[in-house]
Backbone as CSV, one residue per row, in Angstrom:
resi,resn,N_x,N_y,N_z,CA_x,CA_y,CA_z,C_x,C_y,C_z
1,MET,0.815,-1.204,-0.002,-0.003,-0.005,-0.007,0.880,1.253,-0.006
2,SER,2.036,1.189,0.607,2.860,2.410,0.708,3.346,2.861,-0.690
3,SER,3.543,1.881,-1.608,3.965,2.278,-2.942,2.827,2.937,-3.718
4,GLN,1.591,2.625,-3.328,0.427,3.190,-4.009,-0.085,4.443,-3.308
5,LYS,0.409,4.703,-2.147,-0.139,5.808,-1.343,-0.088,7.144,-2.091
6,TYR,1.027,7.393,-2.746,1.175,8.652,-3.451,1.317,8.456,-4.949
7,ALA,0.685,7.436,-5.481,0.827,7.108,-6.914,0.335,8.230,-7.807
8,SER,-0.793,8.823,-7.477,-1.312,9.914,-8.322,-0.427,11.125,-8.267
9,LEU,0.092,11.442,-7.080,0.970,12.596,-6.959,2.283,12.320,-7.700
10,ARG,2.810,11.089,-7.573,4.062,10.729,-8.251,3.887,10.831,-9.776
11,TYR,2.800,10.279,-10.283,2.563,10.321,-11.744,2.455,11.740,-12.223
12,THR,1.659,12.563,-11.493,1.462,13.954,-11.912,2.793,14.712,-11.881
13,ALA,3.580,14.515,-10.833,4.870,15.212,-10.750,5.801,14.765,-11.908
14,LEU,5.852,13.487,-12.173,6.688,13.004,-13.294,6.192,13.500,-14.632
15,ARG,4.900,13.581,-14.817,4.294,14.094,-16.047,4.650,15.543,-16.258
16,ILE,4.546,16.330,-15.198,4.914,17.742,-15.281,6.428,17.905,-15.533
17,GLY,7.203,17.070,-14.855,8.652,17.102,-15.087,9.021,16.756,-16.518
18,LEU,8.355,15.804,-17.091,8.598,15.439,-18.488,8.189,16.584,-19.403
19,LEU,7.082,17.260,-19.127,6.674,18.418,-19.911,7.704,19.526,-19.835
20,VAL,8.209,19.791,-18.625,9.227,20.845,-18.444,10.494,20.471,-19.196
21,ALA,10.880,19.189,-19.122,12.113,18.749,-19.882,11.894,18.923,-21.365
22,CYS,10.721,18.564,-21.875,10.457,18.733,-23.307,10.449,20.215,-23.689
23,PHE,9.895,21.057,-22.810,9.906,22.495,-23.073,11.347,22.991,-23.140
24,ALA,12.191,22.506,-22.231,13.573,22.953,-22.221,14.300,22.532,-23.530
25,VAL,14.012,21.337,-24.007,14.600,20.883,-25.257,14.117,21.730,-26.431
26,VAL,12.828,22.005,-26.468,12.242,22.831,-27.526,12.836,24.240,-27.458
27,TRP,12.983,24.783,-26.248,13.544,26.113,-26.088,14.981,26.180,-26.627
28,VAL,15.762,25.164,-26.290,17.146,25.107,-26.787,17.177,25.017,-28.319
29,LEU,16.330,24.179,-28.871,16.253,24.042,-30.309,15.825,25.330,-31.010
30,CYS,14.890,26.050,-30.396,14.502,27.370,-30.940,15.616,28.384,-30.798
31,TRP,16.305,28.376,-29.667,17.380,29.267,-29.456,18.540,29.043,-30.461
32,ALA,18.751,27.771,-30.755,19.841,27.437,-31.709,19.349,27.528,-33.171
33,HIS,18.129,27.956,-33.369,17.524,28.118,-34.718,17.494,26.806,-35.483
34,VAL,17.333,25.693,-34.773,17.216,24.388,-35.410,15.760,24.220,-35.862
35,ILE,14.821,24.735,-35.071,13.409,24.711,-35.433,12.956,26.181,-35.500
36,PRO,11.892,26.446,-36.259,11.451,27.868,-36.388,10.934,28.436,-35.106
37,LEU,11.094,29.730,-34.939,10.718,30.411,-33.722,9.228,30.748,-33.671
38,GLY,8.527,30.702,-34.736,7.134,31.117,-34.760,7.021,32.489,-35.346
39,VAL,5.834,33.059,-35.321,5.599,34.371,-35.900,5.275,35.364,-34.818
40,GLY,6.035,36.406,-34.726,5.769,37.479,-33.775,5.777,37.004,-32.331
41,ALA,4.698,37.217,-31.616,4.620,36.877,-30.178,4.163,35.450,-29.961
42,SER,4.052,34.658,-31.015,3.597,33.291,-30.886,4.677,32.335,-30.449
43,ASN,5.877,32.819,-30.214,7.006,31.951,-29.876,6.737,31.083,-28.654
44,VAL,6.280,31.646,-27.566,6.055,30.893,-26.343,4.934,29.891,-26.548
45,PHE,3.856,30.343,-27.163,2.737,29.457,-27.455,3.194,28.273,-28.313
46,TRP,3.978,28.543,-29.312,4.535,27.493,-30.211,5.355,26.512,-29.408
47,MET,6.222,27.019,-28.543,7.096,26.131,-27.773,6.332,25.267,-26.787
48,VAL,5.313,25.861,-26.109,4.498,25.083,-25.161,3.708,24.020,-25.901
49,LEU,3.126,24.366,-27.026,2.376,23.413,-27.809,3.250,22.267,-28.319
50,LEU,4.402,22.574,-28.796,5.328,21.542,-29.257,5.785,20.664,-28.094
51,ALA,6.033,21.269,-26.955,6.441,20.473,-25.754,5.331,19.539,-25.324
52,LEU,4.061,19.998,-25.398,2.934,19.125,-25.079,2.815,17.962,-26.051
53,VAL,2.987,18.262,-27.330,2.916,17.212,-28.368,4.045,16.184,-28.182
54,LEU,5.216,16.637,-27.804,6.346,15.723,-27.611,6.215,14.936,-26.315
55,SER,5.720,15.536,-25.252,5.714,14.877,-23.953,4.578,13.850,-23.851
56,ALA,3.516,13.999,-24.607,2.389,13.065,-24.511,2.798,11.621,-24.882
57,PRO,3.375,11.362,-26.059,3.763,9.979,-26.342,4.914,9.503,-25.494
58,LEU,5.785,10.397,-25.070,6.901,9.996,-24.192,6.367,9.549,-22.840
59,SER,5.365,10.279,-22.317,4.804,9.850,-21.019,4.025,8.543,-21.152
60,TRP,3.397,8.336,-22.255,2.681,7.077,-22.491,3.647,5.886,-22.401
61,VAL,4.833,6.018,-22.943,5.820,4.946,-22.963,6.589,4.905,-21.649
62,LEU,7.145,6.061,-21.199,8.056,6.089,-20.081,7.382,5.997,-18.728
63,LEU,6.137,6.417,-18.614,5.474,6.443,-17.302,4.379,5.379,-17.163
64,ARG,4.504,4.306,-17.900,3.500,3.247,-17.856,3.352,2.666,-16.455
65,LYS,4.449,2.370,-15.803,4.401,1.748,-14.459,3.700,2.701,-13.482
66,GLN,4.044,3.983,-13.506,3.431,4.955,-12.615,1.948,5.154,-12.931
67,ARG,1.616,5.113,-14.209,0.189,5.265,-14.595,-0.619,4.063,-14.148
68,ASP,-0.063,2.868,-14.244,-0.750,1.659,-13.764,-0.948,1.696,-12.238
69,ALA,0.067,2.157,-11.508,-0.030,2.282,-10.064,-1.122,3.305,-9.674
70,MET,-1.170,4.416,-10.419,-2.207,5.415,-10.150,-3.593,4.849,-10.436
71,SER,-3.713,4.091,-11.501,-5.000,3.482,-11.838,-5.450,2.508,-10.747
72,GLU,-4.520,1.739,-10.209,-4.871,0.836,-9.118,-5.307,1.601,-7.875
73,GLN,-4.634,2.705,-7.599,-4.986,3.548,-6.460,-6.421,4.085,-6.618
74,ILE,-6.751,4.532,-7.813,-8.090,5.097,-8.056,-9.138,4.018,-7.940
75,VAL,-8.864,2.838,-8.475,-9.819,1.724,-8.395,-10.049,1.348,-6.940
76,ASP,-8.988,1.281,-6.157,-9.131,0.957,-4.740,-10.005,2.007,-4.004
77,ARG,-9.787,3.249,-4.301,-10.591,4.316,-3.660,-12.054,4.217,-4.056
78,VAL,-12.320,3.943,-5.302,-13.711,3.822,-5.775,-14.372,2.625,-5.109
79,ASP,-13.644,1.509,-5.025,-14.211,0.324,-4.398,-14.534,0.567,-2.934
80,ARG,-13.617,1.250,-2.217,-13.906,1.565,-0.819,-15.101,2.479,-0.670
81,ALA,-15.197,3.464,-1.559,-16.356,4.386,-1.500,-17.664,3.644,-1.775
82,LYS,-17.635,2.708,-2.735,-18.836,1.903,-3.004,-19.240,1.048,-1.813
83,THR,-18.234,0.480,-1.163,-18.491,-0.325,0.008,-19.095,0.498,1.145
84,ARG,-18.543,1.671,1.405,-19.079,2.550,2.424,-20.494,3.004,2.078
85,PHE,-20.737,3.308,0.806,-22.038,3.724,0.376,-23.080,2.607,0.556
86,ALA,-22.673,1.394,0.188,-23.580,0.265,0.355,-23.848,-0.033,1.807
87,ALA,-22.852,0.128,2.663,-23.031,-0.108,4.095,-23.972,0.954,4.693
88,SER,-23.811,2.205,4.304,-24.682,3.235,4.827,-26.086,3.126,4.289
89,ALA,-26.229,2.696,3.082,-27.556,2.456,2.516,-28.239,1.273,3.180
90,GLY,-27.498,0.292,3.581,-28.046,-0.870,4.267,-28.499,-0.528,5.671
91,GLN,-27.855,0.427,6.327,-28.225,0.855,7.672,-29.515,1.650,7.641
92,GLU,-29.793,2.329,6.567,-31.015,3.168,6.513,-32.253,2.330,6.398
93,ASP,-32.157,1.110,5.824,-33.312,0.242,5.621,-33.851,-0.301,6.892
């Protein structure tokens, strides 16, 4: 249970970290003029969008274990809530 206790928090933190890392890579590539900078003030929007597009498939592959742990944590919480709800509904009858 201790490994699942913070599974959602761990996955979210790793996902954000991966997004930040992708943004850093995109920023360096824009700074080095390897990829286009965008038009006018769209530079930051372009870099964030590209970082999101890059980090999504990477997180799907790299964070599978953390995502599965988070899923198990959510299923456990839902099952406990259903059990408590059924118990309280049974007491009312």
